N, C-alpha and C positions, 0 to 999 in steps of 0.2 A: 503494500500500499503506500502511495505517495506519503512522505513525512512533513511536507513545508507546502505553503502557498505556491510556491515556486515549482515543486515537484508535480503539483496538481495541474499547473498551468502547463508544464512540459507534456505531462501524460496525455492531455486533453486537446491541446492545439494540433491542428491539422499541419502535416510536414511536407506535402507534396511529393511529386513523384521523380523529380530530377536527381536525387541522390539517395543512399542508403547507408546504413551503418555496416561496415565490413569487418569490425574487430570490437570485441567488448572486453574489458578488464583485463587488458594486455599490462603484464609487468614490465616496468622500466627502472625499477631499483628494489632495494631490500626490503623499505618499511611497507606496512600494510596499505598505506595511502598511495604507494607508488604504482598506480594504476592508470591507464588511460584506454579511452575508446577512440576508434578511427571511424572517419566516414570519408565516402568518395562519390564522386558524380555517376550519373548513369547517362548513357554509357561512358566509360573512361575514354579520354582520348589521348592517347600519347603519355609519356611521362609528365606528371601532375606537380605543378609547384606544391610547396607545403605550406601549410598554416597551422600554428598552434595557437588555440584560442583559450586563454585563461580566465577563469571566471572569479568573482569576487566574494566577498563576505567580511571584510573587516581583517582578513588574516587568521581569523579565529572561526570561521564557518565557511559551507560552500562545498557543493558536490558535483563532480563531473556530470552525473546521472541527471541533474536538474536542467541541463543546457544541450540537450540532443537538439531542441529547436534551433540552436544557433549551428551546431555542428553540420545539421542536414542543409540549413540555409546556406552557409558558406561553401560547403562542399559541393552543392548547386552550382556554384560560379565557377567549377572547374579545379578545385583544389583537393588535395588530400588533407584532410583535415583533423588534428588530433585535440582531444580536450581531455587534459590531465588533472588528477586530485595533487595535491601538496600537503606537507606536513602543516599542523595550524598550532597558534598560540592558545593553551599555555605550554603545550609539549615541546615547542621551539620558539625561537625568537630570530629577527635578523641575524644574519642573511639566511637561514634555512630553508625557508620557503621560497625565496628567490633561487637558491641552489637545486632545490627541487624541479622548480620550472625550467631551469637551465638543463637539467639532466634529463627531463621529457622532451626537450628540444633537441638535445645531441642524439637521444634514441631515436629520435623521427628522421633525423639526417642519416643515420647510420642504417635504419631499417627500411627507408623509403622504397628503394628498389623491389623489395619482396611485396610491396602492396601498390606498385604503378606509380610511385612517386620519383621525382627529379631531386636529388640530393643537393644539387647546386642552387636552389632557390628556396629560401625560407621566409615567410612573412609570418609576424607576430600580433595577435589582437587580444584585447583584455578589456574588462568592465571594472570599475571602482579598483580595489586591491589588485585584480588580476591586470588591471592597465598598469598599475605601478611596475608588478612583477616583470611585464612585457617591457616596458621602458628602461628598467634597470639593465634587462639582459640586452637591449638594443644599444645603450649608450656604453654599457662596459661588457662587451662579449668575451674579452680575454680573461676579467676578472671572473665570471661566473662560469663562462662554458667553453674556455679555451679555444684551442685552434679548430674544433668542430662545429663552431659559431662564428668565430672571426672572419668578416668578408662575404658570410652568406645571408646576412639578413637584408632582404631586398626592398621591406617596407613594415611599418607600424601601423596599427591602428587603436589610439587608447580613446575609451569611451568612459567619460564620467570619473577620470582617474585622478589621485592625488599625488602631485608631482612637487610642491613646496610647503612641508607642514612642520618644519621646524622653528621654534622650539615646539616639543611634543606637549599638547594641552589637552588633549582628549584620551578618554580610556583605551581605545583601540591603538593608537600611536604610542601611547606611553607604555602600555604591556608589550608591543611587538617590537618597539625600537628603543625603549629605555635604557638597555643594557649596551647599546653600541658603543664601542670605544670612542669612534669618532661620527658623532651624529650628523655632521654636515655632510658626510661622505654617504649618508644614506639618501639624500635628497636627488632626485632627478634633475630639478633646476641648476642644482651645483655640477653636474657632470657632462653639460652640454660641450661637444665640440664639433668642429667641420665634419668629422668623419661619421657623424650620426646618419642614419639612413632615412628616406622620405617618409613622411609620417601626415596620417591623418589625425587630428584632435577633435573630438567632439563632446559637447557638454550642454545639460539643460540647463536654462537659467533660472528655473526653479528648484534647482537641487539644493536641498537644505541639509544633505549628508555631506557632500563634498561640493564646496562652493567652485562656480566656474571661473574664479578667478585662477585657479590652477591652471586650466587650459589657457588662459590668456597670458599668463607669464610665462610658461613654458613654450608656447607658440612665440612669443616676441624673442625669446632667448635663442631659439632655433633659428629663426629669421636673422638676427644679428649674426649669427656663426655662418650664414650662407646655407643653410639646411633647406630642403625643401619642405613645405609644410602647409597642408590645407587645413583650416580652422572652420570649425561649424557651431554655432551656437542656437539652440532650439528654444525659442521664446516661451512656449507652453509646457515644457517638458521638465519633471524632477529626475530624482535619481535613477530608479528602476525602470521606467518607461524607456529610457535610451536603449537598454538591453534588448527589452521586450520589442522594441522596434526591429529586431533580427527576425523575429518570428513571422511565418506566413501572413497572419490574419493583418497584420500591421504593416505589411510592405507597401501597400498603398495609401494607408492611413496617416503614416508618419514618414518623416523625411530621413528617417537614420540610415534604411536599408538603400534608398537611393544614393547616399554619400557614400556608403561602405562599398557598395557594389562598384560604383564608379572608380574610387580610388584604387581597390585591388584589381579591377579589371585593367586600368591604365598600367598600373605597375606592373602586373604579370605580363602585359603586352611588351611592355618596354624592356623587361629583362629575358623574355623568352627567347 
């Protein structure tokens, strides 16, 4: 039985016929949460670009199984998509949850050919805390992913992400990052270089969980460094509706899907 409102949403929402789940609960590491699901388009056409979608939950919650609507939709664009769980607070703290996302990305690159994927093109996407994880991998691939990720990340989609939240002043950030020896090095806003990949940063202006100033500030920092960035703000949307915009029922009702599909399609074509 679904265990949360999002799980019920995922269970009930239609998924469309352009993609399918091709693997479930594949192990990418030793911890019980080191599991991922894979999604692919129907029919698959040639070696597929790779996309790791990272779910949110304040680094203390979130399950890959609640986001098959995102996996199916993104796979329908022509990607081999992985959605991977990662260890959570309070069992771990920064940087362990980012390390886990890096391990999932590295597994995806290494195993891509077995599932029809192309190891040379990796995209990252995430919502909320998942957008943070994706951003850290994109900005510091050698720190977290080493040679397996460096030079492979072709684009990043950050949805409603926190990128500039030091000093830590809310429970989630205190619990997840309060033990970090160099707090400023935990902040994506401080890690931007001209080597960062192209990005789509999208945020709801009514977001009361993660203010859209995070996207404003990071987008400005990226532009100043000469990085290609597409910035989108949705006047009527809050925190959760941005990621729900990836689901089939909201493709025409909300602008999120249009922006994500355009960015990923353009970047895949440019790097193909």
